[in-house]
C-alpha positions in Angstrom: 87.9 117.6 123.3 86.3 115.0 121.0 88.2 116.2 118.2 91.4 115.6 120.1 90.5 112.3 120.9 89.6 111.6 117.3 93.2 112.9 116.3 95.0 110.9 118.8 93.0 107.9 117.2 94.1 108.5 113.9 97.4 109.0 115.1 97.8 105.6 116.7 96.4 103.9 113.9 98.7 105.3 111.7 101.7 104.7 114.0 100.6 101.0 114.3 100.4 100.8 110.5 103.8 102.6 110.4 105.1 100.0 112.7 104.3 97.1 110.4 106.4 98.6 107.9 109.3 99.0 110.4 108.9 95.8 111.2 109.3 94.9 107.4 112.7 97.4 106.8 116.0 95.6 107.0 117.5 99.2 108.0 115.6 99.0 111.3 117.7 97.3 114.1 116.3 93.5 114.8 115.4 94.1 118.1 113.4 97.3 117.1 111.9 95.1 114.3 110.9 92.4 117.0 109.3 94.9 119.2 107.7 96.8 116.2 106.2 93.3 114.7 104.6 92.2 118.5 103.0 95.7 119.0 101.5 95.8 115.4 100.5 92.3 115.8 98.9 93.3 119.0 97.0 95.9 118.1 95.6 94.2 115.1 95.0 91.2 116.5 91.2 90.2 117.8 92.8 88.5 120.5 93.6 90.6 123.8 95.3 89.6 127.0 92.6 90.7 129.1 89.2 90.3 126.8 87.3 93.3 126.0 83.8 92.3 127.6 85.7 92.2 131.2 84.5 95.9 132.5 86.8 98.7 132.7 89.8 96.4 132.5 89.2 94.9 129.1 89.8 98.3 127.6 92.4 99.7 129.7 95.1 96.9 128.5 94.6 98.7 124.8 94.6 102.0 126.1 97.9 101.2 128.0 99.9 98.6 126.3 99.5 99.9 122.3 100.7 103.3 123.2 103.3 102.5 125.4 104.6 99.9 122.8 104.6 102.5 120.2 106.5 104.9 122.4 109.3 102.4 123.2 109.7 101.3 119.5 109.5 105.3 118.7 112.4 105.5 121.1 114.3 102.5 119.3 113.7 103.3 115.5 115.5 106.5 114.1 113.3 109.3 113.6 114.2 109.5 110.2 113.4 106.0 109.3 110.2 106.4 111.4 108.9 109.5 109.8 109.3 107.6 106.3 107.3 104.7 107.6 104.6 107.3 108.8 104.3 109.0 105.2 103.9 105.2 104.0 101.1 104.8 106.5 99.5 108.0 105.5 99.6 107.0 101.7 98.3 103.4 102.0 95.5 105.2 104.0 94.3 106.7 100.8 94.5 103.5 98.6 91.8 101.5 98.0 91.8 98.1 100.1 91.1 94.7 98.9 87.9 92.6 99.8 90.4 89.5 99.4 91.2 89.5 102.6 88.2 89.9 104.3 86.6 87.3 101.8 89.3 84.7 103.0 88.4 85.6 107.0 85.0 85.3 106.2 85.4 81.8 104.6 87.6 80.6 107.2 84.4 81.5 109.9 82.1 80.5 108.1 84.0 76.9 107.8 84.6 76.9 111.3 81.1 77.4 112.0 80.2 74.7 109.8 82.5 72.3 111.5 81.6 73.0 114.9 77.8 72.6 114.0 78.5 69.2 112.1 80.4 67.9 114.8 77.6 69.0 117.5 75.1 67.5 115.0 77.2 64.2 115.1 78.0 63.8 118.8 74.0 64.6 119.9 72.8 62.8 117.0 75.0 59.4 117.9 
């Protein structure tokens, strides 16, 4: 059962990446692009509708919203195109990843922390 769960998680990850590619493909209808972009953004975003620290409900939204969104997009995108995007997503998984994105995100967070500390110091110091 654990191996089936891992395979399901890998398939969800691959499909979210494939939805990202589908949202950028001019051959996909606009309404499917819009939904694919929203589902991919929600799945990849660190912000949830229900925060994960809320017991049960925090993870339940991820277990329901993302798979249902993927199923809806799969219904709207032609199967041949989706198969092509899944192949592209599989190929992209094997490529080396750039650290530039991580460096930018870390720099933004560090800057926000420094700004927060400075504003706190300034408001408490005067």
